[in-house]
Each structure stands twice: as C-alpha cells, then as structure tokens.
C-alpha positions as CSV (number, residue, x, y, z in Angstrom):
1,M,-18.3,-0.8,-11.6
2,P,-15.6,-2.8,-13.4
3,L,-12.0,-2.6,-12.0
4,V,-9.8,0.4,-13.1
5,T,-6.0,0.6,-13.0
6,N,-3.8,2.2,-10.5
7,K,-2.6,4.5,-13.3
8,D,-6.2,5.8,-13.6
9,V,-6.8,6.6,-9.9
10,Q,-3.4,8.0,-9.4
11,L,-3.4,10.3,-12.2
12,E,-6.7,11.9,-10.9
13,A,-5.1,12.1,-7.5
14,Q,-1.9,13.6,-9.0
15,R,-4.2,16.3,-10.5
16,G,-6.3,16.8,-7.5
17,G,-3.5,16.9,-4.9
18,Y,-4.5,14.1,-2.8
19,A,-3.5,10.2,-2.5
20,V,-5.4,6.9,-2.8
21,G,-4.9,4.4,0.0
22,A,-3.7,0.9,-1.0
23,F,-5.1,-1.5,1.6
24,N,-3.7,-4.9,1.7
25,T,-6.2,-7.9,1.8
26,S,-5.9,-11.8,2.2
27,N,-9.6,-12.7,3.0
28,L,-13.2,-11.8,2.8
29,E,-13.5,-9.7,5.9
30,L,-10.5,-7.4,4.9
31,T,-11.7,-7.1,1.4
32,Q,-15.2,-6.2,2.5
33,A,-13.7,-3.6,5.1
34,I,-11.8,-2.0,2.5
35,I,-14.4,-1.7,-0.2
36,E,-17.4,-1.0,2.1
37,T,-15.6,1.8,3.7
38,A,-14.4,3.4,0.3
39,V,-18.1,3.4,-0.8
40,E,-19.1,5.1,2.4
41,K,-16.4,7.7,2.0
42,K,-17.0,8.0,-1.8
43,S,-13.3,7.4,-2.2
44,P,-11.4,5.6,-4.9
45,V,-9.5,2.6,-3.4
46,I,-6.6,0.3,-4.3
47,V,-7.1,-3.3,-3.1
48,A,-3.7,-4.7,-2.8
49,T,-2.5,-8.4,-2.7
50,S,1.1,-9.6,-1.8
51,Q,2.5,-12.7,-3.2
52,S,2.1,-14.4,0.3
53,A,-1.6,-13.4,0.3
54,I,-2.1,-15.0,-3.1
55,K,-0.3,-18.2,-1.7
56,Y,-2.7,-18.1,1.4
57,A,-5.9,-17.4,-0.4
58,G,-5.6,-18.6,-3.9
59,M,-5.0,-16.5,-7.0
60,E,-8.5,-17.3,-8.6
61,E,-10.2,-17.0,-5.2
62,L,-8.9,-13.6,-4.6
63,S,-9.5,-12.2,-8.1
64,L,-13.0,-13.4,-8.1
65,M,-13.8,-12.1,-4.5
66,V,-12.3,-8.7,-5.3
67,R,-13.9,-8.3,-8.7
68,K,-17.3,-9.4,-7.6
69,L,-17.2,-6.8,-4.6
70,A,-16.0,-4.1,-7.0
71,E,-18.7,-4.7,-9.5
72,K,-21.3,-3.9,-6.8
73,A,-19.3,-0.8,-5.6
74,S,-20.2,2.7,-6.9
75,I,-16.5,4.1,-6.6
76,P,-13.4,3.2,-8.5
77,V,-11.7,0.1,-7.3
78,T,-8.5,-1.5,-8.4
79,L,-6.9,-5.0,-7.9
80,H,-3.2,-4.6,-7.4
81,L,-0.3,-7.0,-7.1
82,D,2.0,-5.5,-4.4
83,H,5.7,-6.4,-4.5
84,G,5.7,-8.8,-7.3
85,T,9.2,-10.3,-7.5
86,D,8.1,-13.7,-9.1
87,Y,7.7,-13.7,-12.8
88,S,5.3,-16.5,-12.8
89,T,3.0,-14.9,-10.2
90,I,3.0,-11.6,-12.1
91,I,2.2,-13.4,-15.3
92,G,-0.7,-15.3,-13.4
93,C,-2.1,-12.1,-12.0
94,L,-2.3,-10.5,-15.6
95,R,-4.2,-13.8,-16.7
96,S,-6.5,-13.7,-13.7
97,G,-7.9,-10.3,-13.8
98,W,-5.5,-8.1,-11.8
99,S,-5.8,-4.4,-13.2
100,S,-2.4,-3.4,-11.8
101,V,0.9,-5.2,-11.0
102,M,4.1,-4.1,-9.1
103,I,7.4,-5.4,-10.4
104,D,9.8,-5.0,-7.5
105,G,13.4,-5.1,-8.9
106,S,14.7,-2.9,-6.2
107,S,17.2,-5.5,-4.7
108,H,18.8,-5.7,-8.2
109,P,21.5,-3.4,-9.6
110,L,19.9,-0.4,-11.6
111,E,20.6,-2.1,-15.1
112,E,19.1,-5.2,-14.0
113,N,16.1,-3.6,-12.5
114,I,15.5,-1.5,-15.7
115,A,15.6,-4.7,-17.8
116,L,13.1,-6.6,-15.6
117,T,10.7,-3.6,-15.3
118,K,10.8,-3.2,-19.1
119,E,9.9,-6.6,-19.7
120,I,7.0,-6.6,-17.4
121,V,5.7,-3.3,-18.8
122,K,5.7,-4.7,-22.3
123,V,3.6,-7.7,-21.3
124,A,1.3,-5.8,-18.9
125,H,0.6,-3.0,-21.1
126,A,-0.3,-5.4,-24.0
127,V,-3.5,-6.6,-21.9
128,G,-4.1,-3.0,-20.5
129,V,-2.8,-3.5,-17.0
130,S,-0.7,-0.7,-15.3
131,V,2.6,-1.3,-13.9
132,E,4.1,0.1,-10.7
133,A,8.0,-0.2,-10.2
134,E,10.3,0.5,-7.4
135,L,13.7,2.3,-7.2
136,G,15.6,2.5,-4.0
137,R,15.5,0.4,-1.0
138,L,12.9,0.4,1.6
139,M,14.8,-0.2,4.8
140,G,14.0,2.6,7.2
141,V,16.3,5.5,8.1
142,E,17.0,5.4,11.8
143,D,19.2,7.8,13.8
144,E,22.3,5.7,14.0
145,I,22.7,4.9,10.2
146,S,25.5,6.8,8.7
147,V,24.9,9.4,6.1
148,D,26.6,7.3,3.4
149,A,24.4,4.2,4.2
150,R,21.4,6.6,4.4
151,E,22.2,7.9,0.9
152,A,22.7,4.5,-0.5
153,I,19.3,3.3,0.3
154,L,17.2,6.3,-0.7
155,T,16.0,6.8,-4.4
156,D,18.4,8.8,-6.4
157,P,16.5,11.7,-8.4
158,D,18.6,11.4,-11.6
159,E,18.3,7.6,-11.7
160,A,14.7,8.0,-11.3
161,V,14.5,10.1,-14.3
162,R,16.4,7.5,-16.4
163,F,14.5,4.7,-14.8
164,V,11.0,6.1,-15.9
165,E,12.2,7.0,-19.3
166,E,13.5,3.7,-20.1
167,T,11.1,1.3,-18.5
168,G,7.9,3.2,-19.5
169,C,6.4,2.4,-16.0
170,D,3.0,4.0,-15.0
171,T,4.0,4.8,-11.4
172,L,7.1,4.7,-9.3
173,A,7.6,3.7,-5.6
174,I,10.5,5.6,-4.2
175,A,12.4,5.2,-0.9
176,I,12.6,8.3,1.2
177,G,13.0,6.6,4.6
178,T,10.0,4.4,5.4
179,S,9.9,0.8,6.1
180,H,7.6,-2.1,6.2
181,G,6.1,-3.5,9.6
182,A,5.2,-2.3,12.8
183,Y,8.7,-1.3,14.0
184,K,9.8,1.4,11.4
185,F,12.0,3.7,13.7
186,K,14.1,3.4,16.7
187,G,14.3,7.1,17.2
188,E,12.3,10.1,15.7
189,P,10.9,9.4,12.2
190,R,13.1,11.1,9.7
191,L,11.8,11.2,6.1
192,A,13.8,12.7,3.2
193,F,11.3,15.3,2.1
194,D,13.9,17.2,0.2
195,R,14.6,14.0,-1.9
196,L,10.8,13.5,-2.5
197,E,10.5,17.2,-3.6
198,E,13.4,16.8,-6.0
199,I,12.1,13.4,-7.5
200,A,8.6,15.0,-7.9
201,K,10.0,18.0,-9.9
202,K,12.0,15.6,-12.3
203,V,9.7,12.8,-12.8
204,S,6.3,13.2,-14.3
205,V,4.6,9.8,-13.4
206,P,2.7,9.4,-10.2
207,L,4.7,8.5,-7.0
208,V,4.2,5.8,-4.4
209,L,5.0,5.7,-0.7
210,H,5.5,2.1,0.7
211,G,5.8,1.3,4.4
212,A,3.4,4.3,5.4
213,S,1.4,2.7,8.2
214,S,1.1,5.0,11.2
215,V,1.2,2.4,13.9
216,K,-1.0,4.8,16.1
217,K,-0.3,4.6,19.9
218,E,-3.9,4.3,20.8
219,I,-4.3,1.1,18.5
220,V,-1.1,-0.3,19.9
221,Q,-2.3,0.3,23.4
222,W,-5.8,-1.1,22.7
223,G,-4.4,-4.3,21.6
224,E,-2.0,-4.6,24.5
225,K,-4.8,-3.9,26.9
226,Y,-6.3,-7.3,25.8
227,G,-3.2,-9.3,25.7
228,A,-1.2,-8.3,22.6
229,K,2.5,-7.5,22.8
230,F,3.9,-4.8,20.4
231,P,6.8,-3.6,22.3
232,G,8.4,-0.7,20.5
233,A,6.0,-0.4,17.8
234,A,6.3,2.9,15.8
235,G,5.1,4.2,12.4
236,V,4.9,7.2,10.1
237,P,3.1,10.3,11.8
238,D,0.0,11.4,9.9
239,E,1.6,14.9,9.4
240,H,4.5,13.1,7.6
241,I,1.9,11.6,5.3
242,K,0.2,14.8,4.7
243,K,3.5,16.6,3.9
244,A,4.4,13.8,1.5
245,I,1.2,14.1,-0.4
246,S,1.6,17.7,-0.7
247,L,5.0,17.1,-2.3
248,G,3.8,14.6,-4.8
249,I,2.9,11.2,-3.3
250,T,-0.4,9.8,-4.9
251,K,-0.5,6.4,-3.4
252,V,0.1,5.3,0.1
253,N,0.5,1.6,1.1
254,I,-1.2,0.6,4.4
255,D,-1.1,-2.9,5.8
256,T,0.3,-3.0,9.2
257,D,-2.4,-0.6,10.6
258,L,-5.1,-3.0,9.5
259,R,-3.4,-6.1,11.1
260,L,-2.9,-4.1,14.4
261,S,-6.6,-2.9,14.4
262,F,-8.0,-6.4,13.5
263,T,-6.0,-8.0,16.3
264,A,-7.2,-5.5,18.9
265,G,-10.9,-5.7,17.9
266,V,-10.9,-9.5,17.9
267,R,-8.8,-9.7,21.2
268,E,-11.3,-7.2,22.8
269,F,-14.3,-9.2,21.7
270,L,-13.1,-12.6,22.7
271,Q,-12.3,-11.4,26.2
272,K,-15.8,-9.6,26.6
273,R,-17.7,-12.4,25.0
274,P,-16.2,-15.6,25.9
275,E,-19.2,-17.5,25.2
276,V,-19.1,-16.7,21.6
277,F,-17.9,-19.4,19.2
278,D,-19.4,-18.1,16.0
279,P,-16.5,-17.3,13.6
280,R,-18.7,-14.8,11.7
281,K,-19.1,-12.6,14.9
282,I,-15.4,-12.9,16.1
283,L,-14.3,-11.9,12.6
284,G,-16.9,-9.2,12.3
285,A,-15.4,-7.5,15.4
286,G,-12.1,-7.3,13.5
287,K,-13.6,-6.2,10.3
288,E,-15.5,-3.2,12.1
289,A,-12.2,-2.3,13.8
290,M,-10.5,-2.2,10.4
291,K,-13.3,-0.2,8.9
292,K,-12.5,2.6,11.4
293,V,-8.8,2.8,10.6
294,I,-9.6,2.8,6.8
295,S,-12.0,5.5,7.3
296,Q,-9.4,7.6,9.2
297,K,-6.8,6.8,6.6
298,I,-9.1,8.2,3.8
299,D,-9.6,11.4,5.8
300,I,-5.7,11.8,6.0
301,L,-5.1,11.0,2.4
302,G,-7.8,13.6,1.3
303,S,-9.5,11.1,-1.1
304,E,-13.1,11.4,0.4
305,G,-15.6,12.4,-2.1
306,K,-13.2,11.9,-5.0
307,G,-14.8,8.6,-6.1
C-alpha cells in the first residue's frame, strides 16, 4: 500500500494503547527484514533513515527501495527521517517521497528550537508530511550524574506544552533518561517515568522514545561468542519499555539492537561456514537474525495485529 505518515500510525497507537517500532535502515537487507517481519506480524511499522544512512546509501536509492517494498506490503509503512538537523537534507526528503521527517533542534535554546521546528512544520505540512520534533537532551541518566544535571537534560513538561502549541508539530520526542548506542547506562537503568506521565497529561500529541534498544545480554553474548567485543554494553529493559508505553509513548526507536543481532548472525555464519563466499548468503544470515529481534520488539510494543 502507499506510504502513510507517522502521525497516522501514532494516533492509532495512542488510541489503542500500544507503540509502533521505528527501525533504522541503510540497505536492502535491513529494509527487507523490517517490512517482511511487520507483514508477518500484521503490524504497522516505521522505516527510519538517519542523515548518515542517506549519505551512505543515497537519498533517491533509499526512497525508491522503501517505497517499492511498502507498495507490496499489506500493512501501514512510513518512511521517516530520523534526527534531521540539516535543512537541505530535510527539504530533500520532502521532495523525494519521505512521509515523515524529524527536525531535531534539541541542541539549541528553546526559542531557537521553536523557530526551527515551526519553519519545518510549515513546509512539511504543505506537502502532507508529518513532523516529529524533539525537546530535551538525549544523553542518558547515570547514577553519578547530579540532580541538577539530570533535571537539565530531561524534557520540561511546561516547556513541552508551549513547544507543541507554538510549533504545531505532530509528534514529540522527549528525554526521560535514555541515550543512543549500546552503552546507555553505567549503573541500573533509571528512567523518569514521573516526568513522562506528567508530559503525557499535559500534551495531546503522540510521544516518542528515542534510544530505546534493549541491548539484550543474550545477543551481546552471542556476538562475543563468535569474536565480537561489546564490553559493558547495556540497554533499556523490556519492562521499562512496556511501562513507558503504558504511560503514553507511541513510537519507540530501535537501531542498536538490529546492528548487534546482524553482527552476531554474520559472525556465526562466517565461522561455521568458512567455505561460503556468496554475499547473499552471508548477508542473509544477518537478515534472519534481525528478523527475530524485530519480531520480539513488535511483541513488546503490542503492535502485532494492529496493521
């Protein structure tokens, strides 16, 4: 079917009390794994592309690939620009078939973030594309960070109200203590669920959780068994993700978990099948490993059967 917007799938998720997975892609195997698994699980899905992925694979190439696979799919698929900070890239995505874009002005002061977001919303809405914005800093909240520093990087509920009203953004990514990558916490995970609950009560637009890969111990150990080195890797526990969804999160971003599973699957295949030199078979092992993770994520998010 034709691409839909993040706003479309997240409003449905908001009404239904579940979340939609945003899985990052940069090549064919990743995109196939994401969409094929979503079809099998009858789940809506967000195919996310970073600016670096676009630079790697090409804007036109990524757009054509995702849109063609989405056309053949029986479930709602969106093509989303993740963490857009470059104006020309965002405009390029609007012209090249993306159905959702993110403007990430979170590193700027509030007034500047509002102005940047408002400008992108005006342009994107003119062509029927939804806009995700971000308020707060995604750094991770570790045990040794002071209370003042912790408060400074989390999204302020009152600022969120003003931000949404003034920008007109369709969805909002908030900071409640997660971070990107495979090394999110040095101590026990501590997410600010009270902050999330307060924001959800005050803001009507669907909310987004970035940096939400689980970095499961079994995946880390699987990769390390075949030569990978992920010392100290730690992510967001599944129960934390479920609680965040129960409090209002409708989109959960997942990238690191796919990278880890792909690496583990390929490493195992190469060690067990050293005679194989067909890239399709090697990459296929990584694809199957990712499909298992995506399927598990869809279960956790509660989106199975919602497509």
